[in-house]
N, CA, C and O of each residue as an XYZ file, in Angstrom:
844
protein
N      95.435     93.191    113.492
C      96.246     93.673    114.586
C      95.579     93.375    115.933
O      96.061     92.527    116.684
N      94.451     94.079    116.251
C      93.739     93.875    117.494
C      92.287     94.278    117.290
O      91.880     94.588    116.171
N      91.504     94.277    118.362
C      90.086     94.623    118.240
C      89.891     96.053    117.750
O      88.980     96.327    116.969
N      90.751     96.967    118.209
C      90.643     98.359    117.779
C      90.830     98.476    116.265
O      90.173     99.282    115.605
N      91.732     97.663    115.732
C      91.976     97.699    114.286
C      90.765     97.165    113.523
O      90.366     97.746    112.514
N      90.189     96.082    113.989
C      89.016     95.522    113.325
C      87.862     96.518    113.346
O      87.132     96.644    112.363
N      87.693     97.223    114.456
C      86.641     98.234    114.558
C      86.917     99.393    113.614
O      86.001     99.912    112.975
N      88.181     99.799    113.526
C      88.561    100.883    112.624
C      88.267    100.511    111.176
O      87.737    101.330    110.425
N      88.598     99.307    110.782
C      88.333     98.845    109.421
C      86.848     98.862    109.109
O      86.436     99.285    108.029
N      86.045     98.398    110.061
C      84.598     98.370    109.844
C      84.032     99.775    109.692
O      83.199    100.019    108.819
N      84.479    100.698    110.536
C      83.999    102.078    110.447
C      84.426    102.717    109.128
O      83.683    103.509    108.548
N      85.604    102.378    108.666
C      86.063    102.900    107.374
C      85.164    102.405    106.242
O      84.788    103.174    105.357
N      84.829    101.135    106.277
C      83.972    100.559    105.231
C      82.578    101.194    105.265
O      82.013    101.521    104.222
N      82.030    101.366    106.473
C      80.700    101.973    106.598
C      80.713    103.426    106.121
O      79.795    103.875    105.435
N      81.774    104.155    106.497
C      81.867    105.558    106.105
C      82.007    105.697    104.593
O      81.433    106.605    103.992
N      82.761    104.805    103.989
C      82.925    104.859    102.532
C      81.584    104.673    101.834
O      81.258    105.414    100.906
N      80.817    103.703    102.267
C      79.503    103.449    101.657
C      78.569    104.645    101.836
O      77.742    104.922    100.967
N      78.697    105.349    102.951
C      77.806    106.480    103.231
C      78.201    107.745    102.479
O      77.355    108.596    102.203
N      79.489    107.872    102.145
C      79.987    109.125    101.574
C      80.155    109.120    100.058
O      80.265    110.182     99.446
N      80.175    107.953     99.456
C      80.499    107.879     98.029
C      79.584    108.708     97.148
O      80.043    109.280     96.160
N      78.323    108.788     97.472
C      77.362    109.503     96.634
C      76.998    110.867     97.221
O      75.922    111.401     96.951
N      77.898    111.418     98.019
C      77.665    112.735     98.613
C      78.725    113.716     98.139
O      79.645    113.349     97.409
N      78.588    114.941     98.554
C      79.569    115.952     98.192
C      80.888    115.798     98.921
O      81.850    116.510     98.631
N      80.938    114.873     99.865
C      82.171    114.629    100.618
C      82.889    113.355    100.163
O      83.724    112.807    100.882
N      82.550    112.898     98.961
C      83.122    111.629     98.495
C      84.648    111.660     98.434
O      85.298    110.623     98.567
N      85.228    112.868     98.231
C      86.686    112.947     98.133
C      87.376    112.676     99.470
O      88.581    112.428     99.512
N      86.614    112.724    100.553
C      87.179    112.453    101.871
C      86.886    111.030    102.345
O      87.287    110.642    103.442
N      86.194    110.263    101.525
C      85.817    108.907    101.916
C      87.051    108.023    102.066
O      88.039    108.218    101.357
N      87.007    107.061    102.976
C      88.120    106.114    103.127
C      88.338    105.328    101.837
O      87.404    105.153    101.054
N      89.549    104.858    101.614
C      89.823    104.080    100.397
C      89.109    102.734    100.407
O      88.725    102.217    101.456
N      88.945    102.194     99.231
C      88.297    100.897     99.083
C      89.175     99.797     99.681
O      90.392     99.802     99.495
N      88.569     98.872    100.386
C      89.312     97.774    100.990
C      89.183     96.543    100.090
O      88.127     95.914    100.025
N      90.259     96.216     99.409
C      90.251     95.066     98.503
C      90.649     93.801     99.270
O      91.571     93.821    100.086
N      89.955     92.727     99.002
C      90.224     91.468     99.710
C      91.588     90.900     99.363
O      92.163     90.144    100.145
N      92.118     91.263     98.181
C      93.418     90.727     97.747
C      94.551     91.729     97.938
O      95.658     91.509     97.446
N      94.290     92.821     98.645
C      95.304     93.864     98.796
C      96.474     93.373     99.640
O      96.307     92.570    100.558
N      97.650     93.870     99.311
C      98.814     93.574    100.131
C      98.683     94.282    101.478
O      98.079     95.350    101.576
N      99.236     93.695    102.469
C      99.231     94.261    103.827
C      97.808     94.428    104.361
O      97.575     95.194    105.296
N      96.846     93.693    103.752
C      95.454     93.691    104.236
C      94.880     95.102    104.373
O      94.134     95.388    105.310
N      95.230     95.972    103.441
C      94.732     97.354    103.375
C      95.240     98.233    104.522
O      94.820     99.385    104.635
N      96.121     97.725    105.364
C      96.550     98.476    106.551
C      97.199     99.799    106.173
O      96.884    100.832    106.764
N      98.101     99.784    105.199
C      98.834    101.002    104.859
C      97.927    102.099    104.318
O      98.051    103.257    104.718
N      97.009    101.746    103.408
C      96.185    102.787    102.789
C      95.171    103.362    103.779
O      94.873    104.555    103.737
N      94.641    102.521    104.665
C      93.667    103.006    105.648
C      94.336    103.889    106.696
O      93.795    104.927    107.077
N      95.506    103.477    107.157
C      96.222    104.263    108.161
C      96.705    105.581    107.574
O      96.634    106.617    108.234
N      97.189    105.551    106.352
C      97.615    106.790    105.679
C      96.438    107.752    105.538
O      96.570    108.955    105.766
N      95.289    107.199    105.160
C      94.088    108.040    104.992
C      93.708    108.698    106.313
O      93.533    109.916    106.366
N      93.578    107.918    107.374
C      93.170    108.466    108.662
C      94.172    109.470    109.207
O      93.778    110.514    109.728
N      95.445    109.175    109.097
C      96.486    110.085    109.600
C      96.477    111.396    108.836
O      96.681    112.462    109.416
N      96.242    111.315    107.533
C      96.227    112.522    106.706
C      95.084    113.454    107.100
O      95.271    114.668    107.170
N      93.913    112.899    107.355
C      92.770    113.732    107.748
C      92.975    114.352    109.131
O      92.572    115.490    109.372
N      93.598    113.604    110.029
C      93.776    114.106    111.392
C      94.750    115.286    111.469
O      94.636    116.127    112.361
N      95.703    115.349    110.541
C      96.679    116.442    110.584
C      96.299    117.600    109.659
O      97.029    118.586    109.557
N      95.171    117.476    108.996
C      94.698    118.574    108.150
C      94.452    119.827    108.986
O      93.777    119.749    110.012
N      94.976    120.965    108.580
C      94.715    122.200    109.338
C      93.229    122.530    109.423
O      92.751    123.037    110.438
N      92.507    122.237    108.344
C      91.082    122.577    108.321
C      90.224    121.612    109.144
O      89.109    121.945    109.546
N      90.768    120.393    109.393
C      90.012    119.377    110.133
C      88.599    119.211    109.555
O      87.609    119.218    110.287
N      88.531    119.063    108.240
C      87.237    118.991    107.560
C      86.375    117.828    108.039
O      85.148    117.915    108.021
N      87.006    116.756    108.461
C      86.239    115.574    108.843
C      85.319    115.828    110.040
O      84.324    115.126    110.220
N      85.654    116.836    110.859
C      84.864    117.096    112.067
C      83.435    117.540    111.748
O      82.522    117.345    112.550
N      83.253    118.136    110.575
C      81.921    118.618    110.209
C      81.101    117.570    109.465
O      79.983    117.843    109.030
N      81.660    116.371    109.320
C      80.977    115.305    108.590
C      80.577    114.220    109.590
O      81.435    113.594    110.213
N      79.300    114.008    109.734
C      78.809    113.065    110.747
C      79.344    111.654    110.525
O      79.603    110.930    111.486
N      79.510    111.259    109.258
C      79.985    109.903    108.955
C      81.448    109.681    109.351
O      81.927    108.547    109.372
N      82.157    110.783    109.668
C      83.564    110.659    110.053
C      83.828    111.174    111.468
O      84.980    111.350    111.863
N      82.776    111.411    112.214
C      82.935    111.973    113.555
C      83.698    111.049    114.499
O      84.231    111.498    115.514
N      83.749    109.780    114.172
C      84.420    108.773    115.002
C      85.933    108.788    114.857
O      86.635    108.185    115.668
N      86.448    109.470    113.831
C      87.877    109.382    113.511
C      88.767    109.860    114.659
O      89.824    109.281    114.909
N      88.341    110.918    115.358
C      89.149    111.451    116.460
C      89.359    110.424    117.568
O      90.369    110.461    118.272
N      88.415    109.517    117.721
C      88.530    108.503    118.767
C      89.698    107.552    118.522
O      90.149    106.865    119.438
N      90.186    107.518    117.276
C      91.276    106.600    116.918
C      92.612    107.326    116.758
O      93.550    106.774    116.184
N      92.703    108.547    117.257
C      93.927    109.326    117.091
C      95.141    108.598    117.690
O      96.187    108.500    117.048
N      95.000    108.095    118.905
C      96.110    107.403    119.557
C      96.474    106.126    118.818
O      97.651    105.815    118.630
N      95.442    105.384    118.399
C      95.698    104.149    117.652
C      96.410    104.441    116.345
O      97.354    103.739    115.980
N      95.969    105.467    115.641
C      96.571    105.791    114.351
C      98.025    106.211    114.501
O      98.855    105.898    113.647
N      98.337    106.914    115.576
C      99.729    107.304    115.811
C     100.604    106.066    115.994
O     101.726    106.006    115.491
N     100.082    105.092    116.714
C     100.843    103.851    116.939
C     100.943    103.037    115.665
O     102.015    102.543    115.315
N      99.818    102.899    114.968
C      99.830    102.121    113.734
C     100.712    102.768    112.673
O     101.366    102.068    111.900
N     100.734    104.100    112.631
C     101.550    104.799    111.642
C     103.028    104.471    111.812
O     103.765    104.363    110.832
N     103.454    104.313    113.060
C     104.849    103.933    113.291
C     105.118    102.523    112.781
O     106.181    102.250    112.223
N     104.158    101.634    112.973
C     104.321    100.278    112.466
C     104.487    100.297    110.937
O     105.336     99.597    110.385
N     103.662    101.108    110.269
C     103.736    101.196    108.812
C     105.071    101.804    108.381
O     105.693    101.329    107.431
N     105.508    102.843    109.073
C     106.778    103.492    108.747
C     107.941    102.506    108.882
O     108.814    102.445    108.016
N     107.947    101.746    109.957
C     108.992    100.748    110.174
C     108.925     99.664    109.101
O     109.950     99.250    108.559
N     107.714     99.211    108.801
C     107.533     98.166    107.786
C     108.045     98.623    106.429
O     108.646     97.840    105.693
N     107.810     99.878    106.096
C     108.269    100.389    104.807
C     109.789    100.472    104.733
O     110.379    100.233    103.679
N     110.420    100.810    105.851
C     111.880    100.834    105.882
C     112.439     99.432    105.631
O     113.391     99.257    104.871
N     111.831     98.443    106.281
C     112.273     97.058    106.104
C     112.008     96.597    104.683
O     112.871     95.986    104.053
N     110.819     96.887    104.178
C     110.474     96.495    102.810
C     111.439     97.095    101.806
O     111.904     96.395    100.907
N     111.752     98.376    101.940
C     112.645     99.040    100.994
C     114.051     98.468    101.060
O     114.709     98.306    100.033
N     114.511     98.163    102.261
C     115.844     97.572    102.408
C     115.921     96.233    101.687
O     116.856     95.981    100.928
N     114.929     95.376    101.930
C     114.928     94.047    101.319
C     114.641     94.139     99.826
O     115.207     93.384     99.036
N     113.766     95.057     99.439
C     113.414     95.209     98.026
C     114.616     95.682     97.207
O     114.857     95.175     96.111
N     115.366     96.641     97.729
C     116.469     97.238     96.973
C     117.766     96.445     97.103
O     118.455     96.203     96.112
N     118.096     96.043     98.330
C     119.387     95.393     98.585
C     119.301     93.889     98.764
O     120.328     93.214     98.845
N     118.086     93.355     98.828
C     117.943     91.930     99.040
C     118.293     91.555    100.471
O     118.463     92.421    101.329
N     118.398     90.255    100.720
C     118.820     89.775    102.030
C     120.327     89.585    102.031
O     120.865     88.873    101.183
N     121.001     90.207    102.962
C     122.452     90.100    103.056
C     122.863     90.230    104.512
O     122.048     90.577    105.368
N     124.141     89.947    104.793
C     124.586     90.042    106.184
C     124.794     91.478    106.628
O     125.161     91.725    107.777
N     124.560     92.442    105.719
C     124.634     93.859    106.095
C     123.249     94.470    106.289
O     123.133     95.625    106.699
N     122.204     93.705    105.997
C     120.847     94.225    106.088
C     120.464     94.634    107.496
O     119.806     95.655    107.696
N     120.874     93.840    108.470
C     120.542     94.135    109.862
C     121.129     95.480    110.283
O     120.434     96.306    110.874
N     122.411     95.699    109.977
C     123.066     96.954    110.326
C     122.450     98.129    109.573
O     122.310     99.220    110.126
N     122.083     97.908    108.314
C     121.460     98.972    107.521
C     120.142     99.414    108.156
O     119.838    100.606    108.216
N     119.366     98.439    108.628
C     118.084     98.768    109.245
C     118.269     99.497    110.570
O     117.530    100.433    110.875
N     119.241     99.074    111.347
C     119.502     99.764    112.610
C     119.873    101.224    112.363
O     119.441    102.114    113.096
N     120.676    101.463    111.327
C     121.075    102.830    110.989
C     119.878    103.697    110.645
O     119.853    104.885    110.967
N     118.882    103.107    109.991
C     117.698    103.851    109.577
C     116.675    104.003    110.703
O     115.987    105.020    110.779
N     116.572    103.003    111.575
C     115.498    102.997    112.570
C     115.892    103.613    113.904
O     115.042    104.188    114.585
N     117.142    103.510    114.291
C     117.561    104.019    115.593
C     117.326    105.526    115.772
O     116.941    105.946    116.863
N     117.546    106.361    114.729
C     117.318    107.807    114.920
C     115.850    108.202    115.052
O     115.554    109.338    115.422
N     114.935    107.295    114.760
C     113.515    107.635    114.784
C     113.013    107.748    116.228
O     113.458    107.023    117.118
N     112.091    108.663    116.430
C     111.480    108.865    117.743
C     110.301    107.907    117.882
O     109.164    108.262    117.571
N     110.579    106.694    118.349
C     109.572    105.647    118.400
C     108.967    105.512    119.794
O     109.616    105.782    120.804
N     107.723    105.092    119.819
C     107.082    104.761    121.084
C     107.614    103.408    121.560
O     108.361    102.745    120.840
N     107.232    103.000    122.769
C     107.639    101.696    123.274
C     107.165    100.580    122.358
O     107.897     99.629    122.082
N     105.916    100.713    121.886
C     105.365     99.707    120.977
C     106.140     99.705    119.658
O     106.393     98.647    119.080
N     106.518    100.905    119.185
C     107.291    101.008    117.956
C     108.668    100.395    118.098
O     109.149     99.718    117.189
N     109.311    100.630    119.244
C     110.633    100.059    119.496
C     110.564     98.531    119.533
O     111.437     97.847    118.999
N     109.514     98.007    120.170
C     109.355     96.555    120.244
C     109.161     95.959    118.860
O     109.766     94.941    118.521
N     108.313     96.599    118.060
C     108.053     96.104    116.711
C     109.314     96.195    115.848
O     109.619     95.270    115.095
N     110.044     97.308    115.956
C     111.275     97.479    115.180
C     112.288     96.401    115.544
O     112.960     95.848    114.674
N     112.392     96.107    116.842
C     113.313     95.064    117.271
C     112.933     93.703    116.719
O     113.798     92.915    116.335
N     111.641     93.430    116.679
C     111.169     92.131    116.177
C     111.468     91.960    114.692
O     111.933     90.901    114.271
N     111.208     92.991    113.900
C     111.431     92.859    112.457
C     112.929     92.838    112.135
O     113.355     92.149    111.208
N     113.727     93.593    112.902
C     115.177     93.561    112.683
C     115.737     92.179    113.023
O     116.598     91.661    112.311
N     115.250     91.591    114.102
C     115.681     90.242    114.471
C     115.281     89.233    113.401
O     116.027     88.299    113.107
N     114.095     89.426    112.820
C     113.634     88.524    111.761
C     114.547     88.612    110.546
O     114.930     87.591    109.976
N     114.896     89.834    110.150
C     115.797     90.018    109.008
C     117.159     89.397    109.311
O     117.767     88.769    108.444
N     117.629     89.572    110.531
C     118.920     89.000    110.929
C     118.896     87.479    110.792
O     119.834     86.888    110.257
N     117.828     86.848    111.273
C     117.725     85.390    111.212
C     117.638     84.906    109.767
O     118.248     83.900    109.406
N     116.875     85.630    108.940
C     116.720     85.239    107.546
C     118.020     85.403    106.768
O     118.233     84.720    105.766
N     118.886     86.298    107.220
C     120.142     86.578    106.516
C     121.305     85.733    107.038
O     122.400     85.771    106.477
N     121.077     84.982    108.092
C     122.141     84.172    108.688
C     122.679     83.161    107.682
O     121.915     82.450    107.030
N     123.987     83.109    107.567
C     124.611     82.136    106.675
C     124.884     82.649    105.274
O     125.562     81.970    104.502
N     124.382     83.820    104.919
C     124.652     84.376    103.593
C     126.101     84.868    103.564
O     126.500     85.625    104.449
N     126.898     84.458    102.573
C     128.308     84.862    102.515
C     128.467     86.383    102.461
O     127.610     87.090    101.931
N     129.567     86.866    103.012
C     129.842     88.294    102.991
C     129.922     88.813    101.559
O     130.582     88.222    100.705
N     129.240     89.924    101.313
C     129.242     90.518     99.977
C     128.188     89.971     99.045
O     127.978     90.504     97.955
N     127.518     88.903     99.468
C     126.468     88.306     98.636
C     125.103     88.769     99.120
O     124.955     89.212    100.258
N     124.121     88.664     98.257
C     122.745     89.002     98.625
C     121.791     88.076     97.895
O     122.067     87.613     96.788
N     120.664     87.816     98.540
C     119.634     86.963     97.956
C     118.373     87.785     97.735
O     118.102     88.734     98.470
N     117.613     87.417     96.725
C     116.356     88.107     96.451
C     115.420     87.904     97.642
O     115.155     86.773     98.050
N     114.931     88.993     98.185
C     114.064     88.903     99.346
C     112.636     89.311     99.073
O     111.816     89.352     99.991
N     112.324     89.615     97.822
C     110.983     90.067     97.473
C     110.540     89.391     96.183
O     111.347     89.178     95.278
N     109.270     89.059     96.103
C     108.735     88.426     94.891
C     108.288     89.450     93.860
O     107.784     89.080     92.800
N     108.468     90.735     94.159
C     107.945     91.772     93.264
C     108.549     91.693     91.871
O     107.859     91.926     90.879
N     109.848     91.361     91.792
C     110.495     91.288     90.480
C     109.913     90.128     89.672
O     109.778     90.229     88.452
N     109.567     89.025     90.349
C     108.962     87.881     89.659
C     107.552     88.233     89.202
O     107.152     87.900     88.087
N     106.804     88.907     90.069
C     105.441     89.317     89.714
C     105.475     90.280     88.529
O     104.635     90.200     87.633
N     106.444     91.184     88.529
C     106.580     92.123     87.416
C     106.910     91.394     86.121
O     106.382     91.729     85.060
N     107.787     90.395     86.211
C     108.170     89.628     85.035
C     106.971     88.910     84.430
O     106.774     88.938     83.215
N     106.175     88.272     85.271
C     105.002     87.556     84.760
C     103.944     88.535     84.251
O     103.196     88.219     83.326
N     103.882     89.720     84.854
C     102.959     90.729     84.354
C     103.315     91.163     82.940
O     102.439     91.303     82.086
N     104.598     91.372     82.700
C     105.050     91.753     81.357
C     104.837     90.609     80.372
O     104.495     90.833     79.211
N     105.042     89.381     80.847
C     104.856     88.215     79.986
C     103.388     88.075     79.578
O     103.090     87.778     78.422
N     102.471     88.289     80.528
C     101.041     88.223     80.219
C     100.659     89.307     79.226
O      99.798     89.096     78.372
N     101.302     90.477     79.337
C     101.021     91.561     78.390
C     101.458     91.162     76.988
O     100.767     91.464     76.015
N     102.594     90.487     76.875
C     103.085     90.041     75.572
C     102.170     88.970     74.993
O     101.869     88.978     73.800
N     101.730     88.048     75.849
C     100.854     86.970     75.393
C      99.531     87.528     74.872
O      98.990     87.061     73.870
N      99.019     88.559     75.593
C      97.795     89.220     75.156
C      96.664     88.244     74.905
O      96.369     87.387     75.738
N      96.035     88.382     73.754
C      94.891     87.535     73.402
C      95.277     86.450     72.402
O      94.412     85.897     71.722
N      96.580     86.139     72.307
C      97.015     85.086     71.393
C      96.532     83.735     71.896
O      96.081     83.611     73.034
N      96.631     82.718     71.038
C      96.159     81.391     71.447
C      97.035     80.799     72.531
O      96.628     79.863     73.219
N      98.255     81.344     72.693
C      99.129     80.859     73.763
C      98.567     81.222     75.139
O      98.825     80.536     76.128
N      97.796     82.311     75.186
C      97.206     82.717     76.457
C      96.222     81.672     76.972
O      95.919     81.627     78.164
N      95.726     80.830     76.059
C      94.760     79.789     76.428
C      95.436     78.428     76.531
O      95.159     77.664     77.456
N      96.322     78.121     75.583
C      96.913     76.781     75.513
C      98.134     76.608     76.400
O      98.502     75.475     76.710
N      98.778     77.698     76.821
C      99.966     77.569     77.652
C     101.141     78.350     77.084
O     101.020     79.024     76.061
N     102.269     78.252     77.754
C     103.444     79.032     77.369
C     103.974     78.630     75.995
O     104.146     79.472     75.113
N     104.231     77.319     75.825
C     104.783     76.843     74.576
C     106.084     77.530     74.222
O     106.928     77.765     75.086
N     106.242     77.850     72.960
C     107.464     78.488     72.479
C     107.670     79.879     73.066
O     108.789     80.391     73.109
N     106.570     80.480     73.519
C     106.659     81.836     74.061
C     107.439     81.906     75.364
O     107.710     82.997     75.864
N     107.806     80.741     75.926
C     108.540     80.733     77.183
C     109.865     81.484     77.058
O     110.385     82.015     78.040
N     110.404     81.521     75.839
C     111.684     82.206     75.626
C     111.568     83.711     75.832
O     112.567     84.380     76.096
N     110.353     84.250     75.712
C     110.198     85.686     75.912
C     110.450     86.084     77.364
O     110.786     87.235     77.640
N     110.289     85.140     78.294
C     110.594     85.437     79.686
C     112.059     85.805     79.838
O     112.397     86.791     80.493
N     112.928     85.004     79.228
C     114.364     85.276     79.307
C     114.719     86.585     78.624
O     115.638     87.285     79.051
N     113.991     86.919     77.561
C     114.305     88.149     76.822
C     113.951     89.403     77.597
O     114.401     90.495     77.249
N     113.139     89.260     78.658
C     112.738     90.414     79.463
C     113.716     90.688     80.600
O     113.548     91.657     81.341
N     114.729     89.850     80.744
C     115.667     89.981     81.856
C     117.015     90.509     81.380
O     117.453     90.204     80.271
N     117.664     91.293     82.218
C     119.000     91.787     81.901
C     118.988     92.907     80.885
O     117.932     93.398     80.486
N     120.168     93.296     80.479
C     120.328     94.374     79.494
C     120.545     93.777     78.115
O     121.500     93.033     77.890
N     119.656     94.106     77.201
C     119.749     93.597     75.832
C     120.685     94.500     75.039
O     120.319     95.612     74.657
N     121.888     94.013     74.797
C     122.899     94.807     74.101
C     123.237     94.178     72.757
O     122.904     93.021     72.503
N     123.898     94.945     71.903
C     124.341     94.439     70.604
C     125.290     93.265     70.781
O     125.237     92.291     70.031
N     126.156     93.366     71.776
C     127.117     92.289     72.050
C     126.393     91.005     72.433
O     126.772     89.923     71.984
N     125.343     91.116     73.269
C     124.591     89.939     73.688
C     123.862     89.303     72.514
O     123.866     88.080     72.373
N     123.241     90.113     71.675
C     122.522     89.591     70.506
C     123.500     88.908     69.552
O     123.208     87.839     69.015
N     124.655     89.526     69.345
C     125.664     88.940     68.461
C     126.152     87.603     69.001
O     126.361     86.655     68.244
N     126.332     87.535     70.325
C     126.767     86.276     70.934
C     125.729     85.187     70.751
O     126.072     84.035     70.486
N     124.449     85.547     70.892
C     123.373     84.568     70.725
C     123.309     84.069     69.281
O     123.130     82.875     69.040
N     123.455     84.972     68.339
C     123.349     84.597     66.925
C     124.518     83.735     66.463
O     124.375     82.911     65.560
N     125.669     83.931     67.087
C     126.855     83.171     66.671
C     127.013     81.854     67.435
O     127.730     80.964     66.979
N     126.361     81.720     68.581
C     126.528     80.494     69.379
C     125.373     79.509     69.210
O     125.541     78.317     69.468
N     124.212     79.985     68.784
C     123.059     79.112     68.576
C     122.857     78.889     67.078
O     122.593     79.831     66.330
N     122.987     77.621     66.646
C     122.840     77.312     65.234
C     121.369     77.197     64.840
O     120.500     76.950     65.676
N     121.118     77.379     63.571
C     119.755     77.260     63.058
C     119.214     75.866     63.302
O     118.048     75.704     63.664
N     120.058     74.852     63.103
C     119.613     73.470     63.308
C     119.250     73.213     64.768
O     118.339     72.439     65.062
N     119.974     73.871     65.683
C     119.642     73.714     67.105
C     118.256     74.274     67.390
O     117.460     73.666     68.106
N     117.980     75.445     66.818
C     116.687     76.083     67.034
C     115.566     75.278     66.401
O     114.496     75.136     66.992
N     115.802     74.743     65.191
C     114.779     73.942     64.522
C     114.483     72.660     65.298
O     113.329     72.246     65.407
N     115.530     72.037     65.834
C     115.335     70.822     66.624
C     114.539     71.125     67.889
O     113.683     70.338     68.293
N     114.822     72.266     68.514
C     114.069     72.633     69.726
C     112.598     72.868     69.404
O     111.716     72.470     70.166
N     112.338     73.521     68.264
C     110.949     73.789     67.879
C     110.196     72.501     67.600
O     109.005     72.397     67.894
N     110.890     71.511     67.028
C     110.236     70.249     66.707
C     109.919     69.435     67.962
O     108.972     68.648     67.981
N     110.716     69.633     69.001
C     110.484     68.877     70.233
C     109.571     69.629     71.206
O     109.180     69.082     72.237
N     109.232     70.872     70.882
C     108.335     71.654     71.734
C     106.913     71.195     71.425
O     106.368     71.512     70.367
N     106.320     70.453     72.343
C     105.033     69.820     72.056
C     103.863     70.778     72.144
O     102.805     70.503     71.577
N     104.025     71.915     72.851
C     102.924     72.871     72.994
C     103.206     74.076     72.101
O     104.211     74.764     72.280
N     102.329     74.327     71.153
C     102.524     75.437     70.235
C     101.692     76.617     70.609
O     101.739     77.645     69.933
């Protein structure tokens, strides 16, 4: 984000290292993973905001966290960015990209009491969604998140487990990807069994070069 954010991240990392082996470990900042989504922004901001609104203000008595109050204004601003981002993420995650997404976001974001910085950020992300949705036919929607694909491959890896296919490649197991999609009903299974002949399946297996 900016220099203040980089400083906040560094202080969080230092505080975590100092508190993990103490009696205050439960108040330590969360671990910052290099592969985390959103570059750890959401979990760090949530952590700091939660401590600042605690009635007991326990962090004030801990020297390793005495710096947190200095970031109160920054955290308030960053928290709005996270809140707006989550609204956009949920809209795209649930409804996909469509020509109604822009209006849906305005309905959710306009009632919020945003700062000037929050209003600017909300306008930017809404404009981005509008541009990405341009040209999509009315009533249609496109997948706007890779989460469903990541989930599918996660389930596929679980099925593969420690079999030899996990080392040699997908091979015949590629069909399990399709079996993880949609609703598996008696009607669908019956249709598959009556439309795919045994000879068709045997021919496919013989031409599948990776076992």
